[in-house]
C-alpha positions in Angstrom: 86.3 174.3 159.1 84.1 175.5 156.2 83.8 179.2 155.4 80.5 180.9 155.6 80.1 180.9 151.8 80.9 177.1 151.7 78.3 176.4 154.4 75.7 178.4 152.5 76.4 176.5 149.3 76.4 173.1 151.2 73.0 174.0 152.7 71.6 175.0 149.3 72.8 171.6 147.9 71.1 169.8 150.9 67.8 171.7 150.3 68.0 170.8 146.6 68.4 167.1 147.4 65.5 167.3 150.0 63.2 168.7 147.3 64.3 166.6 144.3 64.7 163.2 146.0 63.2 163.0 149.5 63.5 159.1 149.6 67.3 159.4 149.1 67.6 162.1 151.7 65.7 160.0 154.2 67.8 156.9 153.4 71.0 158.8 153.8 69.9 160.4 157.1 68.7 157.1 158.6 71.6 155.0 157.2 69.2 152.6 155.3 70.2 151.3 152.0 68.5 148.9 149.6 70.1 145.5 149.8 70.2 143.3 146.7 67.4 140.8 146.5 67.8 137.0 146.7 67.4 136.6 142.9 70.3 139.1 142.2 72.6 137.3 144.8 71.6 133.9 143.2 72.5 135.2 139.8 75.9 136.5 141.0 76.8 133.2 142.7 75.6 131.2 139.7 77.7 133.2 137.3 80.7 132.9 139.5 80.3 129.1 139.9 79.6 128.6 136.2 82.7 130.7 135.4 84.9 128.7 137.8 83.7 125.4 136.3 84.3 126.6 132.7 87.8 127.9 133.7 88.6 124.4 135.2 87.2 122.6 132.1 89.1 124.9 129.8 92.3 124.4 131.6 92.0 120.6 131.6 90.9 120.4 128.0 93.3 123.2 126.9 90.4 124.9 125.2 90.9 128.7 124.9 87.2 129.4 124.2 86.1 127.7 127.4 88.7 129.7 129.3 87.6 133.0 127.8 83.9 132.4 128.5 84.7 131.2 132.0 86.7 134.3 132.8 84.1 136.5 131.2 81.3 134.8 133.3 83.3 135.0 136.5 84.2 138.6 136.0 80.6 139.5 135.3 79.4 137.7 138.4 82.0 139.5 140.6 81.2 142.9 139.0 77.5 142.4 139.6 78.1 141.4 143.2 80.4 144.4 143.8 77.8 146.7 142.2 75.1 145.2 144.4 77.0 146.2 147.5 77.0 149.9 146.7 74.1 152.0 147.9 
């Protein structure tokens, strides 16, 4: 249970958010969050597939540069996808 002072501070923070960013406040109350668009999802999937192909080619050809670029591309695609899932 929060103390009276903590409750007052929490209410002051809530009021500040309501005044400074009403859209965020409304979204948090209603539980709505912006979902990534189709183009962002397509970019993530493309980067991951491209990275996977480059990793495979690099492994078969024993080419370190292809492996490096493939890992970099795959990691970037995964990070973008994870970042898109956050509100």
